[in-house]
N, C-alpha and C positions, 0 to 999 in steps of 0.2 A: 335455465343456469343453474347453476347450485353456489352454494357459499362456497369462500374460498375457506380449507382447511388447515390447523396449525401443521402436519405434517406432509401439507402439496410443495413447498420447498424441496423436499427430497427427491421430486421429479423433473423439475428444471434442469437443464441440460446451459454449462454455461461455458463460454468462448472465448480462446486467448492464443496468443503467439500466432497469428497469420501472417505469413510472410508470403512473397512472389517467389516463383522458379527465378533462376537467372534472365532466361531468356522470355518472361512476361507472360505464358502461354498457362501456367497451373498456378496456384497458391496454396498452400498447403495451413491448415490452422487443426489445434485443440479441441476438442467437445469434451468436457468431465461432466459427469453424473455420481449420486451417490447410489452407493451400495448399501444400505439400513442397516439388511441382515450381516454382512461382514464390520460394521461401522467404520466404512472408508468412502473413496472416491475413487472412481474407475477413471481413465484416461486413455482417448485414444486419437490416433493422427487422421483428419479429413483430407483429402483433395477438392479442390473447385476447379473443373474447366474453363475456361474463359471464353475457348471457343463454341461449346458444347452448352456451354451454361447449366450445367450439374454436376453434384458435386457428392461425393462417396466415400465412405469409411476404409481407408488403406490398411492400418493394423487393429489387432485385436487382443494384445495382451494386456489391455486395461492399464499400463503402467508405464505409458508416453506421454510425460508432461512438458517437454521440449523437444525441437527438432532444427537442424541447420539443411539447407537444400546442398548440395555437392555441385560443382562447378560446371559436372556435364549436363546438368538439368533434367536428369531421369533418374537420381537417384537421392534417398535423403537419407542423413544420418541422428540417428537419437539415442539418449541412454538410458541404462534401465535405473527406474527409480529403485533406489535401496529399499530392499524388504529388511526385515527382522533379521536374517541370517546374514547380511552386508552388515548391517549397524554393529552386530556381534563381533564378526569379523573385523569392522574397525574399531571397536574396542580393546580388540588382541592387539591392535596395531596393525592389521592387513588394512590399509585404506587406498581403495581403487575406483575408477568409473569406467564399467563397460559400455563399450558403445555397440550400435547394432547399423549394419547398414540395409535397404529396402530400396526392389527398383518399383514408379510409380506405376508402372504399365503391369505388375502381377509379378507371382511371388513369395516367397517367405522372406520373412526377414532372416537375414546371417550375422553372426559374429564379425565385426569390423577390426577393432583393436579394443586393447585394454590400457587405460592411463594409470599410469600408481599417484593417482592422487583425487580428491573428490574436486573433481573441475567445475567450476561455475560459470564459465562462458568459453565458447568454440568459435572459432572464425577458419575458414579454408584457404590457404596461399595458394597452393600448388596441390598437384597430383599424392604429395607423400608428405607433406607440410603441415601444420595447422598452429596458428596461434590460438592460446587458451590461458585464461585466468581459473588457476591452481589453490584450495587452501594449503597453508604450510604452517606448518607449529611450530617455532623455535624450538620448544623442550620437548618435543615427543618423537620418537622413530617410526616411522616407517619401516613393519616388517620384508618390506617389497625390498627394499634395496639391499637384502642382506642375505646370507647364507650362511649355510655350519653353524658352528660353536656360537658365531658371535650373532647368529640368529636366534638360537636355544637360550644365549645368554639373555638378549633384550626381552625374549619374549616372556622368559619367566617373571625378568622387570616389571615388564607391564602387567602382568596378572598380579604380581605382588604389590603394584600402588594401584589399583584398579578403584582401590574408594576413599581414594587423594583427590584433593581439588588443592592447585598451592598457585595463589593468585599473587601477583608481581605489579601488576597496572590495572590501569582505565579506562575503559571502560572491561570487565573480565567476564559480562557476557552479555547477550543480545537476544532478544525477545524472537523465539522463532529458532535461533541459532544454539541456543543452552550456552555454556560457557565457552567464552572464545579467549580466555588469559594466552597472549601471545600467538594468536592465529593472526596471518597475513594472507591477502590475497597475491601472491604472486604472478607475474605476468612470464610464457615459460612461451616457446616454440615445440613443438612436439613433430619427430620425425616416425611416421609409421612404417616404413621400410627398416630403419633402423631400430624401432624400439627406445629413440633416446630422447630423453627431455634437457633441456637447452635452459636454461634460465638466465631471463633478462634482466631481474632488479633481484637486488639481496632479499636477505632472510627477514629485515624490520620493515622493507617497504610493502605497502598497503596499494593496490592498485583497484580504483575505483571507476573506471572508464575507459575504453581504449578503441581507437578504429584506425583500418589500411588505408595505406594511398590509395590512388585509383589504378598506379599500374603494382600495387603489390612487395614495394621495395620498402619502405617506410614504415612505422607504425608510431602512430601520437596516444599519447596517454596521461590522464590524469592519476597522481598516487600521492601519498604522504607518508613521512619515513618518521619513527617516534623507537622510545621506551621510556616507558613507564607512564605515563600519560597522552593519550590522541589529541591532537591538535584539530583545531576546525578548518586550519588553513592546509590548501596542498598545494603542489605545483604543477605541470605542464613537463614533459618530456615528450623527446622524439628518439628513435631508436630506428639505426639505418641494418637492415637483414644483411646484406652482404659484407658490410664492413662491423659489424658490430657495436658502432659509435653510439653509443648513450650522451645525452646530452640536455640541461633543462633550458627551457625556452620560456620559461613565465614571463610574464610580462609586470605583472603585480608582486611585490613580496608575499600580502599578507591579504588571501584573496579565497571565495569557497567557489572552485572549478566546480560545476558539473556537467558540462560534456564540452567534446572538442573534438574538432576534423580538419581533413584535409578541403579549403577548396581550388586551391590547384598547389603547384609545386610549389610556391612562393607565397601561398598564402592561408592562415588559418580562422576558421572561424570557432571561436568559443562563448560560452553561457556561464555567466555565474554573479556573483554579488562581492560586494566588501562589505557587509554584515554593517558599515559601518551608522547610515540611519536608522535600520529600524530591526537590527540584530539577526539573528537566526532564520528568521521567518520571513526575511527583506527580499521581494520580488527580484527574479537576478535577470540580466539584462543582456544581449548578444552583442559579441566586439569580434573587429576582426582584427591579426596580426598581420603584418610584413614580415617572414621571416630574416629578410634580408637584413633589415632594416630595425627590428625590434618595432617600430613604430605602428602604435597601437588606438582605433578609435573605436568607440561607443555608436553602434549601428541604432540603438534602440533608447535613445535619449529622450526622454519625454514621454518614454511610452511607460502604462505600470500597469502589468498583467501577471500574474502568475502564470511560470509553464510548466503547467500539469493539470490531470483533470482529479479534480479533488471535488465532485459531485459524490456525495453520497449514496451507498445502496448496500443491502446484505446479501444481494445477489447474484454475485459477482464469485469465479476463482481461477488462480492461474495468474500468469503474468504476459507482459504485453509489452511491445515497443511502443513509444511514446515521444520521441525524436530522432530523426534519420536525416540522410544527406539522398538528393536524387537529383545527378547533372547540377545544375548552377545553383538550386536550392536547398536548403534547410527548411524540411517540414515537423513542426512541432507544437502540442497542445496547448491552447490557454483556456483558463475557467475566468469566464464573463458574468457578473451575474449568480444565475444559477443554471447556466450552460456550459458544458463544454465544448471547443471546436478547433477542429485541424486549420491551420495558417500554414504561410511559409512565405521565407524572407530570402531575398537574394543578398548577395557581399555589397552592395549598394545601401540596404537598410531597408529595400521596398517590402513590404508587406502586405499578402494577400489572403484572405479570409477562404479558405478552401471550402468548408461545410456551412449551413447556415441553418443547420433544424436544431429544433429544441432538444433539450438531452443530455447525455454524456456519452464523449469516443472513450471507449475502455482501451481502446488500441486500433495500431492503423498498418497498413505498408504503402510504398509509392513506387513505381517505377513505370520510366518514361512519361510520368507524369499522372499515371491510371493511378488514381487513388482505390485501395480496399478498407475497409473499416469493420473493428465489431462494435457498435451503438447499442442504446439504448433509445427507445422514441417511443414518445408519450407513456403511457403505461407498460411497451411490450419490454419484457425482457431480452436478453441478449441474442442478436442476430447477427448477421452476415451482412454489410455492405458495398455496393459501391458507387462510385462517383460516374451517372455519365450526363454529359453533356452540362455539367453544373448543378445536377439532381442529384437526390439520390434515390438509387434503388436497390430492395431489399434481395439479398439473394437465398437465405436458408428460410424455415420454417419450424425450429426446432420448438419454438414456445406459444405457437401458436394458439393453442388450446388453452392455455389461462387466458387469456383475451374473449375466445370465443364461448369456453364454457362455465368461466368464473365469474362469480361478481364480483368487483372493482367497482370503489368509489375513487372518482377522480379528484383531485386538487382542487380548492376553489383558493385564489389567493388575493390575498388582505395584504395589505400596505398600509404602516401604523408611522405617523412621526412620534417619535419616541425622545427628544431632543430639539433643538431649534438645528432647522437645518438638517436633522437626521431621520431618513426615513427606510424605515428596513422591511423588507419582506419577509411574507411568511403564507401559510397555507394551514387549510381545513380540510381532512376527510370526514364527511358525513356517514353515520352508519349506513350500510348498503336496504337496510330497510326501513328504511325512513318512516316514522309516522309522523305527519301535524300532530302537533297537539301533546305529545309525549315526550317526557323530561328524560334527559341521555346522562349518562357519566361519560369525561371524556380525560383524556391523558394529551400532558405535554413532553413531547419529546425532543431532548435538548442534542444538537450533535457532538461531535468530536473533535478533534483539532489542538484548539480551535480554530485554523486556520484549514478551516475546508467549508462546505455549502450543502444544504438540503436543496433539493430540485424540485421539480414534477416526475421524477422517473420512478420505476417500480421500487419498491421496498415492503419486504413480504411481511415484516412483524404489524405494521402500520397497515396494510392493508387487512391484515386478518384480525387486528384490533376492531378495524373498523365493521368488519361481518360479525364478529363477539358482540356487537352493541355500543361499541364504543365510539365516540367520537376524536378523532386525534387530532390535535395541532401542533404545528412546528413552523419556524423561522429559521434567518440570518442574523443574531444579533452582531452588535460590534466586535470585531474578534475575528470575524467572518472571511472567508476567502470572496476572488471576483469582484472587489473592489477599492481596489488598489491599496499601498501599504497603510496608508494614513487609517483608513476604516478596519483595516486588520490589525493595527496597532494598538493592542492594549499591556503592551509590558507595564508591570508597578501597577494596575487596575485590576486586576484579579477579581472578579466576585462583586464591581462597581459597578460601569458603567454598562456593561454586557448582564448584568442582574438584573437591572433596571428597565433595560431593551426588551429582557424575558418577562417581567414585569409587566411593561405597560402592554404588552403584544395578549399578554395573559386577558387585560383588562377589557382589553379592546375585540376580544374573540368572544367573553362574556356578553358583553355589551352590543355584539352585532348578532350574535345567535341565541336567542332566547331558548333555546330548545334544550342548552346545555347547565344541566344541574350543578348551580355553584358550589354545593355541598359536596359533589361527589368526583371531584377531580385530584388527578394523581399525578405525578412528574417520574420522569426517566432518563436515562442516559448513560453513555459510555465513554469513557477516557474521561477526556474534557469537560463531557455530557454528563460524567458521573462527580468530576469534580462540582460540576453547577450545581447538579441533585444535592450534593453535600453541602453546598452552600447555602442551596435554598433552604434545606428543611432548617436548618439554624438560623435565619431569616424570618420567617413567615409561618404562620400555620394550615395558609387557604390550601395547602395541600392535603388530603385524606389520608393519603399511602404514596409511598416513593418506592422506586427500583434505584438502589445507585448500583452500577457496573463498571467495573476496571476502573476506577475511581482514582482520584488524589482525596486525601485529607490531611497531609500535615506536610508543607513543604520542607519542613528541615529534615524530615527521614528522609523525603525522596532523592533529595539531594544528595544522600553518599548509600542509597539503594538502585538504582533503576540503573539501566542502561546508558539515558542520556540524561540522567540528575546532574551531576557535576556542572556540568554546559548550561543543561537547560533552565534549571531554576534561577541559576545566575543572571542568565539574560533574559526572562521571563520577569523577573522580579526584583531585578535591581539590587540583589542582596547575597549574601550568603548568610550560612551560621555563624560567623566569627564576625563579618563587620557590622549587620545587623538582623538579628535573630528577630528582633520585634517586628521588622516588616513580613518576614518571613511568616511569623505566628497571628500576623494581623488578616495576611490574607490566607488564613489555613482554617478549612470549617471544622476541624476538629477544636479550634478553639473557643466555636458556638457551639458546642455540642450539647451544653446543660441546658441550652434554650431548647433542645429539638422535644416537638410534643409528637411528629408524625410516622406513625409505623413504618419503617426502612425494612426493604430486603437488599439484602447486598451481594452481588455477582462476582465473585472472581474465580482465576485460575492461577493452579500454583506454578505455573513456569512462566506467569507473564511478568519479565521483567522490564517493560516500560514502563508500567503502573504497578507496581509489586504487590504481591500477596498485604502485606503488612500493612500497606494503605486503607485495605477494606475493614482488614483485622483491626486495627488502631478506632476507627468510628464506630464500627458495630458493637465492639466492647464499650465504647465510651454512652452508647444510647442504651444498652442492658445494665450497666453501673449505673444509671440515672432513670429505671425505672420504665425506657418506654420499649415496645414492643417491636422486636429485632430478629431479623433472622439472616442468615449468611449460609449460601448455595457454594460450595467448594469444587471446581472442576480439575481433577488429577490429569497430569499429563498435556494440558490447554494451555495457550498464551494472549496475549493480547487480542488476538486476531479468533476468538470463540464463536463472536456470531456471523464473524463472514468466513471462515474455512477451520471450524472445527468440526472434530469427530459427527458425524449423522444425530447420531440418539446426543450425546451432549448438546446440541444446536436445541432438539429439539426440547429436551429437559429443560434447557435454559429458558425458552419461549413459556414454556409450561409454567415455572418457575413465578415468572413474573405476572401472567395472566390472573395463576391463581391467587397470586397476591394483592393483584388489583381488585377481582371478583370479592375475595374476601371484604376489603371494605370499599370497594365503590359501588356495590351493586347490592 
């Protein structure tokens, strides 16, 4: 076996989007890989034959990032990913999504139809009609809707104004999507025979989630409508396809609805939260509503779990389903402690855990009770699995070589009591070529969120550092997911109890593992982990080097600059710059920058609209001003997802920058 190399992640395969065919005989999924030379990702559609227990690649364009099965079970529909020519046309006002159709039994993909919108989601209603969510901008003209002189006139206007962004609402940009001022996701029915788009929602309504009734006569969806400032609450609507009647059926006025579906013609089931007790991060609950009487009951009263997969890893790519209906059940993912699981719930609130394996479930599909999923198990990267007689059976082996050929460090669990009645879980990765009697440098890695978790799944950067001669330790302090609302609730306490947990965990690691040189430890983290890195270096000198990634340094500036700032900052800190600036400043790492002595590297991206570039620049400038060795590496064209889905060469450079920085001060 050989040591894991920094660039080995460019050879991994990433899986996403697994979906059964309507008859359950096949399953499609996307396999992504990196093309380092072209500095991009290539994605192809694969098919798994249930009866033959075999899988093969179906498409070869390299741009197939999503798909749907058509009702005939023989054909698949997928969009062409936007290339630079498409983006240039979009900038010039020509906005469209080209769809292709391919038969799973062979033959080439052929053009099916072109929709004059950027399509975000699509479902088939019947042979000629599709339900879609398409991006619509109130202020922008789509040249595809115009002809003749009017088209020429508008094309000239678009060209003349291409260097301007006019903003008149918040949020006005979104991480990964760029400027979004006046953008709405509208719901449409598209008729392929007539090439006709029929809008269901108006131009100010933003659709978040939708589902079709079993007989495909009605649509239920979640949406909000606004001008000027996006609200945190939304509503449930039902649309009758035949009559065109649209009605609001929300049982609660101020509520965050996350998912809704028909359980029957008379019953809806939905997932959501009032946000009254724990704010925007409050765990959601399932509810059942009688559509005739509007009577609504909570199905999971007394349950306290998050309904998503928050187990962190830097070895995923693409999007997958996390909640869906099959027969009498809603299937969903929960994160519990350091693992995520598939569960199902019926309309009486009975819950059954479908998977029991440790690790993470990254996506799944169900048909007639049969479950197929994308998961990470032990130190294995993503593979496709099925549930057979309540046992997990691995289907694919795209990434087995990592386990077979590379040296990996198995996480050792450490539980530490950090306060009366509070025990946090953590782990250490020993250096893979560990020698007794030798002293090693170490890195504390802090997760983002804060409402996410570390687990025992594969994490490339940590495994690489363990192969590079470092011990790596990490934990889930208060604020993390997986242990209910109260444990995750650090509103108004950022940098206090979470900092205490991290420091006491560090103390316990150094006490238990004497091979770690306490004079050669570093700290790093991204997003919330970047905030905590900034906070740590302003409150202790125990770390000899730090790498702060996509961080928060100033809650006051974050309030007015990031895509979630105006509601997240107030919610998490209980203050605004106008009603309690002192509170925001007290919890801002920048306040304590004059106390910092730790050499610090800052990693930021110029299109990170979640933790904007200004946050890193402020902290970097403060350290340089006070004479502390600091370096800022800014990546152009990248966003908040640099470490997870950034361009391959940028991801390599990021990891090299961090490693070189630690090598400089810790080795």
